[in-house]
C-alpha positions as CSV (number, residue, x, y, z in Angstrom):
1,M,-7.3,25.5,-16.7
2,F,-5.4,22.2,-16.9
3,V,-6.0,19.8,-14.0
4,R,-3.4,17.2,-13.5
5,S,-4.8,13.6,-13.5
6,S,-4.0,11.6,-10.4
7,K,-5.8,8.6,-8.8
8,F,-5.0,10.2,-5.4
9,R,-6.4,13.6,-6.1
10,H,-9.5,13.0,-4.0
11,V,-8.0,11.2,-1.1
12,F,-9.6,12.3,2.2
13,G,-9.0,11.7,5.9
14,N,-11.7,9.8,7.8
15,P,-11.5,10.0,11.6
16,W,-12.8,6.9,13.4
17,R,-15.8,7.0,15.7
18,K,-15.3,7.6,19.4
19,E,-15.9,4.0,20.3
20,Q,-13.2,3.0,17.9
21,C,-10.6,5.2,19.6
22,Y,-8.4,4.6,22.6
23,E,-9.4,6.8,25.6
24,G,-7.7,7.3,28.9
25,I,-4.1,7.2,27.7
26,R,-2.0,9.6,29.7
27,V,0.5,10.5,27.0
28,T,3.9,11.6,28.1
29,K,4.4,15.4,28.6
30,S,8.0,15.2,27.4
31,A,9.1,18.1,25.2
32,H,11.1,15.7,23.0
33,D,10.1,15.9,19.3
34,S,9.5,12.2,18.5
35,N,6.1,10.8,17.9
36,F,5.7,8.7,21.2
37,C,3.6,6.3,19.3
38,A,4.3,3.1,17.3
39,V,1.8,0.7,15.7
40,N,1.8,-2.5,13.7
41,P,-1.1,-4.8,12.6
42,K,-1.3,-6.4,16.0
43,F,-0.4,-3.8,18.7
44,L,-0.5,-0.1,19.5
45,A,2.4,1.2,21.7
46,V,2.3,4.7,23.4
47,V,4.8,6.4,25.7
48,V,2.9,7.5,28.9
49,E,3.5,9.6,31.9
50,S,5.1,7.8,34.9
51,A,6.7,8.6,38.2
52,G,10.4,7.5,38.1
53,G,11.7,5.9,35.0
54,G,10.3,5.6,31.5
55,T,7.1,3.7,30.7
56,F,5.0,2.8,27.7
57,I,1.9,0.7,27.2
58,V,1.2,-1.9,24.6
59,L,-2.5,-2.6,23.6
60,P,-3.9,-5.1,21.2
61,L,-5.2,-3.1,18.2
62,E,-8.7,-4.4,18.7
63,K,-8.9,-3.2,22.3
64,T,-10.6,0.1,21.7
65,G,-12.7,2.3,24.0
66,R,-11.7,3.4,27.5
67,I,-8.4,2.0,28.7
68,D,-8.2,0.7,32.3
69,F,-6.0,3.0,34.5
70,N,-4.1,-0.1,35.7
71,V,-3.4,-1.4,32.3
72,P,-0.1,-3.5,32.2
73,K,2.9,-1.4,31.2
74,V,6.4,-1.9,29.9
75,C,8.8,-0.6,32.6
76,G,12.6,-0.9,32.8
77,H,14.2,2.4,31.8
78,R,15.6,4.6,34.6
79,G,14.8,7.8,32.6
80,P,12.0,8.9,30.3
81,V,11.4,7.0,27.1
82,T,12.3,9.2,24.1
83,D,11.4,6.9,21.1
84,I,9.8,3.5,20.4
85,K,9.8,1.4,17.2
86,W,8.3,-2.0,16.3
87,N,10.6,-4.5,14.6
88,P,9.4,-4.6,10.9
89,F,10.0,-8.3,10.7
90,D,8.4,-9.4,14.0
91,D,5.2,-7.9,15.3
92,H,6.0,-9.0,18.8
93,V,9.3,-7.2,19.2
94,I,9.7,-3.5,20.0
95,A,12.7,-1.3,20.8
96,S,12.7,1.7,23.2
97,A,15.2,4.5,23.6
98,S,15.6,6.5,26.8
99,D,17.2,9.4,28.6
100,D,19.2,6.8,30.5
101,A,21.4,6.4,27.4
102,T,20.2,2.8,26.8
103,I,18.1,1.0,24.2
104,K,16.1,-1.9,25.3
105,I,14.5,-4.7,23.2
106,W,11.2,-6.2,24.4
107,E,9.2,-9.2,23.4
108,I,5.4,-8.8,23.7
109,P,3.6,-12.1,24.4
110,V,1.0,-13.5,22.0
111,G,-2.4,-11.8,22.8
112,G,-0.7,-8.8,24.5
113,L,0.4,-8.0,28.1
114,T,-1.5,-9.5,31.0
115,E,0.9,-8.1,33.6
116,T,3.6,-5.4,33.8
117,L,6.6,-6.3,31.7
118,S,10.0,-5.4,33.3
119,S,12.3,-8.1,31.7
120,W,13.9,-7.1,28.4
121,V,15.3,-9.3,25.8
122,A,18.4,-7.1,25.1
123,D,20.0,-4.0,26.7
124,L,22.0,-2.0,24.2
125,Q,24.6,0.2,26.0
126,G,27.1,2.4,24.1
127,H,25.8,5.9,24.1
128,S,27.2,8.3,26.8
129,K,24.2,10.6,26.8
130,R,20.4,10.4,26.0
131,V,19.4,8.3,23.0
132,N,17.1,10.5,20.9
133,Y,16.0,8.4,17.9
134,I,16.1,4.8,16.8
135,E,15.3,3.2,13.4
136,W,15.2,-0.5,12.4
137,H,17.0,-1.5,9.2
138,P,14.5,-1.8,6.4
139,T,15.8,-5.1,4.8
140,A,18.3,-6.8,7.2
141,S,17.3,-8.6,10.3
142,N,18.6,-7.7,13.8
143,V,20.1,-4.3,12.7
144,L,19.1,-1.1,14.6
145,L,20.4,2.4,14.1
146,S,20.4,5.0,16.9
147,A,21.3,8.6,17.3
148,G,22.2,10.2,20.7
149,A,22.7,13.5,22.4
150,D,26.5,12.6,22.4
151,F,26.4,13.4,18.6
152,Q,27.0,9.7,17.8
153,C,25.1,7.3,15.5
154,V,25.5,3.7,16.4
155,L,24.7,0.5,14.4
156,W,23.6,-2.4,16.7
157,N,23.5,-6.1,16.3
158,V,20.3,-6.7,18.3
159,G,20.9,-10.5,18.4
160,S,24.2,-10.1,20.3
161,G,23.5,-6.8,22.0
162,C,26.8,-5.3,20.7
163,A,27.6,-2.2,18.6
164,V,28.6,-3.0,15.0
165,R,29.8,0.5,14.3
166,E,30.0,3.9,16.0
167,I,29.8,6.8,13.5
168,S,31.2,10.1,14.7
169,V,30.7,12.6,11.9
170,H,28.4,15.1,13.7
171,S,29.6,18.0,15.7
172,D,26.1,19.1,17.0
173,V,22.7,17.7,18.1
174,I,21.2,15.3,15.6
175,F,17.5,16.1,14.8
176,S,16.5,13.1,12.7
177,I,17.7,9.9,11.1
178,A,16.2,8.0,8.1
179,W,17.2,4.9,6.1
180,N,17.0,4.6,2.3
181,R,14.8,1.9,0.7
182,I,17.5,-0.8,0.6
183,G,19.3,0.2,3.8
184,S,22.7,1.0,2.3
185,L,22.6,4.7,3.3
186,F,21.0,6.8,6.0
187,A,20.4,10.5,6.1
188,T,20.6,12.9,9.1
189,T,19.7,16.5,9.9
190,S,21.5,18.4,12.6
191,K,21.5,21.6,14.6
192,D,24.5,22.7,12.5
193,K,22.0,23.0,9.6
194,L,23.7,20.4,7.5
195,I,22.1,17.4,5.8
196,R,24.3,14.4,5.7
197,V,24.0,11.2,3.7
198,I,26.1,8.5,5.3
199,D,27.3,5.0,4.1
200,A,26.0,2.8,6.9
201,R,28.7,0.2,6.7
202,S,31.8,2.4,6.4
203,G,30.5,5.4,8.3
204,N,31.7,7.8,5.6
205,I,29.8,10.8,4.4
206,V,28.8,10.3,0.7
207,A,26.8,13.6,0.4
208,K,26.5,16.8,2.5
209,G,24.8,20.1,2.0
210,E,23.4,23.1,3.9
211,G,19.7,22.5,4.7
212,H,17.1,24.8,6.2
213,L,18.5,28.0,7.6
214,G,16.3,28.3,10.7
215,S,17.5,27.4,14.1
216,K,14.6,25.0,15.0
217,A,14.6,21.3,14.3
218,S,14.4,19.8,10.8
219,K,13.4,16.3,9.6
220,V,14.5,14.2,6.6
221,V,13.2,11.2,4.7
222,F,14.3,9.4,1.6
223,L,11.9,9.5,-1.3
224,G,11.7,5.8,-2.2
225,A,14.4,4.2,-4.3
226,K,15.3,7.5,-6.0
227,N,18.3,9.7,-5.1
228,L,15.9,12.2,-3.7
229,L,15.6,13.5,-0.1
230,F,12.7,15.4,1.4
231,T,13.2,17.7,4.4
232,T,11.1,19.9,6.6
233,G,12.4,22.8,8.6
234,Y,12.3,26.6,9.0
235,S,13.6,29.6,7.2
236,R,15.6,32.4,8.9
237,M,12.3,34.2,9.6
238,S,11.0,31.0,11.3
239,E,8.6,30.1,8.5
240,R,7.9,26.4,8.0
241,Q,9.3,25.0,4.8
242,F,9.8,21.8,2.9
243,A,12.5,21.1,0.3
244,V,13.4,18.3,-2.2
245,W,17.1,17.5,-2.7
246,D,19.1,15.4,-5.1
247,M,21.7,13.7,-3.0
248,T,24.2,13.8,-5.9
249,Q,24.0,17.6,-6.0
250,M,23.4,19.0,-2.5
251,S,24.6,22.6,-3.2
252,K,21.0,23.8,-3.5
253,P,17.5,22.1,-3.3
254,L,15.6,21.1,-6.4
255,K,12.6,22.7,-4.8
256,I,11.9,24.7,-1.6
257,E,8.6,26.0,-0.6
258,E,7.3,28.0,2.4
259,I,4.1,26.6,4.0
260,D,3.1,29.0,6.8
261,A,4.4,30.8,9.9
262,S,3.2,28.3,12.5
263,S,5.7,27.2,15.2
264,G,4.9,23.4,15.3
265,L,7.5,21.0,13.9
266,L,6.5,19.5,10.6
267,M,6.8,15.7,10.6
268,P,7.1,14.0,7.1
269,F,5.7,10.5,6.4
270,Y,6.4,9.0,3.0
271,D,4.4,6.2,1.4
272,Y,6.6,4.4,-1.0
273,D,3.8,2.4,-2.6
274,T,1.7,5.4,-3.7
275,G,4.4,8.2,-3.8
276,V,2.4,10.4,-1.5
277,I,4.0,12.3,1.3
278,Y,2.1,13.5,4.4
279,L,3.1,16.5,6.5
280,A,1.7,16.7,10.0
281,G,2.5,19.6,12.3
282,K,3.0,19.1,16.0
283,G,0.6,21.3,17.9
284,D,-1.8,21.8,15.0
285,G,-4.5,19.5,13.7
286,N,-3.8,19.6,10.0
287,I,-2.2,16.9,7.9
288,R,-1.2,18.1,4.4
289,Y,-0.4,15.6,1.7
290,M,1.1,15.8,-1.8
291,E,2.2,13.5,-4.6
292,V,5.9,13.2,-5.3
293,V,7.2,12.8,-8.9
294,N,10.6,12.5,-10.5
295,S,10.6,15.7,-12.5
296,P,9.9,19.3,-11.9
297,P,8.0,20.6,-9.9
298,Y,8.6,17.3,-7.9
299,T,5.6,17.7,-5.7
300,H,1.9,18.2,-6.5
301,H,-0.4,19.4,-3.7
302,L,-3.4,17.0,-3.2
303,N,-5.3,18.2,-0.2
304,Q,-5.2,18.5,3.6
305,Y,-7.0,16.8,6.5
306,Q,-8.2,19.5,8.9
307,S,-9.1,19.1,12.5
308,S,-9.6,21.5,15.4
309,T,-7.8,19.2,17.9
310,P,-4.0,19.5,17.9
311,Q,-1.8,16.4,17.7
312,R,1.1,15.6,20.0
313,G,2.4,12.7,17.9
314,L,1.4,10.3,15.2
315,G,1.9,6.6,14.7
316,V,1.7,5.0,11.2
317,L,0.3,1.6,10.5
318,P,2.4,-0.5,8.1
319,K,0.7,-0.9,4.7
320,R,0.1,-4.6,5.2
321,G,-2.4,-3.7,8.0
322,V,-4.7,-1.3,6.1
323,D,-8.3,-2.2,5.2
324,T,-8.3,-2.8,1.4
325,S,-12.1,-3.2,1.3
326,R,-12.5,0.5,2.2
327,C,-9.7,1.6,-0.2
328,E,-7.7,2.8,2.8
329,I,-4.1,3.6,1.6
330,F,-2.7,5.0,4.9
331,R,-3.6,5.1,8.6
332,F,-2.5,7.4,11.3
333,Y,-2.9,6.9,15.0
334,K,-3.1,10.5,16.4
335,L,-2.2,11.3,20.0
336,H,-4.3,14.3,21.0
337,S,-2.5,17.1,22.8
338,L,-5.4,18.3,25.0
339,K,-7.1,15.0,25.7
340,D,-6.1,11.5,26.7
341,I,-7.1,10.0,23.4
342,C,-5.5,8.1,20.6
343,E,-7.6,8.5,17.4
344,P,-7.2,6.4,14.2
345,I,-7.4,8.5,11.0
346,S,-7.8,6.6,7.7
347,M,-6.7,8.1,4.4
348,I,-9.1,6.8,1.8
349,V,-9.3,6.8,-2.0
350,P,-13.1,7.3,-2.7
351,R,-14.3,4.4,-4.8
352,K,-17.7,2.7,-4.8
353,S,-16.5,-0.8,-5.4
354,E,-15.3,-3.0,-2.5
355,V,-13.4,-5.3,-5.0
356,F,-9.6,-5.3,-4.4
357,Q,-8.2,-2.2,-6.3
358,A,-4.8,-3.4,-7.7
359,D,-3.9,0.0,-9.1
360,I,-3.7,1.6,-5.6
361,Y,-2.3,-1.5,-3.9
362,P,1.0,-2.6,-5.4
363,D,2.9,-5.4,-3.6
364,T,4.2,-3.9,-0.3
365,V,6.9,-4.7,2.2
366,G,6.2,-7.8,4.2
367,T,7.6,-9.3,7.4
368,Q,10.4,-11.4,5.7
369,P,13.9,-9.9,5.9
370,A,15.8,-9.8,2.6
371,L,19.2,-10.2,4.3
372,S,20.8,-11.5,7.4
373,L,23.1,-9.2,9.4
374,D,26.2,-11.0,8.1
375,E,25.1,-10.7,4.5
376,W,24.4,-7.0,4.9
377,L,27.8,-6.4,6.6
378,S,29.5,-8.2,3.7
379,G,28.3,-5.5,1.4
380,Q,25.1,-7.1,-0.1
381,N,22.1,-4.9,-0.9
382,R,18.7,-6.2,-1.7
383,E,15.2,-4.8,-2.3
384,P,12.7,-5.5,0.5
385,V,10.7,-8.8,0.2
386,L,7.3,-7.9,-1.0
387,V,3.9,-9.4,-0.3
388,S,0.6,-9.0,-2.1
389,L,-2.2,-7.3,-0.1
390,K,-4.7,-9.3,-2.1
391,D,-3.7,-12.9,-1.1
392,G,-0.5,-12.5,1.0
393,S,1.8,-14.2,-1.6
394,I,5.5,-13.4,-1.4
395,Q,7.3,-11.7,-4.3
396,M,11.1,-12.2,-4.3
397,K,13.4,-9.8,-6.2
398,D,17.1,-10.2,-7.2
399,D,19.5,-7.6,-6.0
400,K,21.6,-5.4,-8.3
401,S,24.4,-8.0,-8.5
402,S,21.9,-10.6,-9.8
403,V,22.4,-12.8,-6.7
404,N,19.5,-15.2,-6.6
405,R,18.0,-16.0,-3.3
406,S,15.3,-18.5,-2.5
407,L,13.5,-18.9,0.8
408,S,14.0,-22.1,2.7
409,L,10.9,-24.2,3.5
410,C,11.2,-23.0,7.1
411,E,11.3,-19.3,6.1
412,V,8.3,-19.8,3.7
413,S,6.3,-21.4,6.5
414,V,7.0,-18.5,8.9
415,S,6.3,-16.0,6.1
416,L,3.0,-17.6,5.2
417,R,2.0,-17.8,8.8
418,R,2.7,-14.1,9.3
419,N,0.9,-13.2,6.0
420,E,-2.2,-15.0,7.3
421,D,-2.4,-12.1,9.8
422,I,-2.9,-9.7,6.9
423,Q,-6.0,-11.5,5.8
424,Q,-7.2,-11.8,9.4
425,N,-6.8,-8.1,10.0
426,N,-8.5,-7.2,6.7
427,N,-11.4,-9.6,7.6
428,R,-11.7,-8.1,11.1
429,D,-11.7,-4.5,9.7
430,R,-14.3,-5.5,7.0
431,D,-16.7,-7.1,9.6
432,R,-16.3,-4.1,11.9
433,N,-17.0,-1.6,9.2
434,M,-20.0,-3.5,7.8
435,S,-21.6,-3.4,11.3
436,L,-20.9,0.3,11.7
437,K,-21.4,1.3,8.1
438,S,-24.6,3.2,8.8
439,N,-22.9,5.3,11.4
440,T,-19.5,5.9,9.9
441,R,-18.6,9.6,9.2
442,F,-17.4,10.3,5.7
């Protein structure tokens, strides 16, 4: 029997030891289908239960163990918090969406919170009903996309606090939003069972097709720089499915496959650097993962991480924060459904050498925006600015129109200072794992 060759064929999930987890976090009991967790190389943010208004906590990543009941919180929303997302270009800025129809931007001080934070940097008001989902632009600074229960998608200028564009192309509840690699398009799924691909600047629909036929929620992500979409949803018989679509031909999927008959929503997480997509079910403890390719059959099953403890939500650490000495290619932060615990889970390529493995660590997205808001609004598209996980060096790429762009000395200084954090995080992880090496579970 022919076995397909892949360097990710033996990837496995490694849950961290109890003392490396975060205990005592009273995760929100909201029935909303977001992940309630956001993480970057410096901080972990989790939406928690609170009486009156919405609250979330922000913890330094190294502050593991049992969390003090009176840990400082971020408070300011009049309704429950529905979604939180870190700014990809600033590890100290986080956005939160809420039932109160607002989005608030917060700045976390260096070293983390020492007292409750109730003063926001910006208050974005424009939705008439609950804001369900938010996503930062992948390449342009100060651009945020939101989707609300008023069936509207809104593009925000975070710097001024004003709406750049209101997009009214939906006639029913929006289930998910996702940017493409360069931030020129975004895709949505909706209760009307349609998948839409929308030009973010004009607000026009550039592709549309009927998605999963079940009545429950569905999710969508772009598969890298290709014209491919990946969706999860349900069949008419309420069986969980995933499908791959070509956005240039949305009449039928390139591939659709049934997974099982469980009821928990499948959440897709795509890793552009490795081409691996992870499927995590809400309410169950399994994380399936498969490799995505450009030609049929489009996906190749790799394996699945299995756990007896169900997950309520998952945060994903940006690639610049992973521990390269352990050959870690992805890291989840799992919110347990039945316990007040947030548990890190490392996805590891088993290799004996601790030398940097260049074949599994291509240059990845850094913290330098490729465009300003004005440049993006003028119609420019650029690939993300990449950094090396080996030494933090910055890799610049020209956009399709061959417009050359060089960083100013100031921008380079800021970028290098931020990229020093990558090395510090890797060194900290390496020291911690060497001290616990004899006790780590594999």
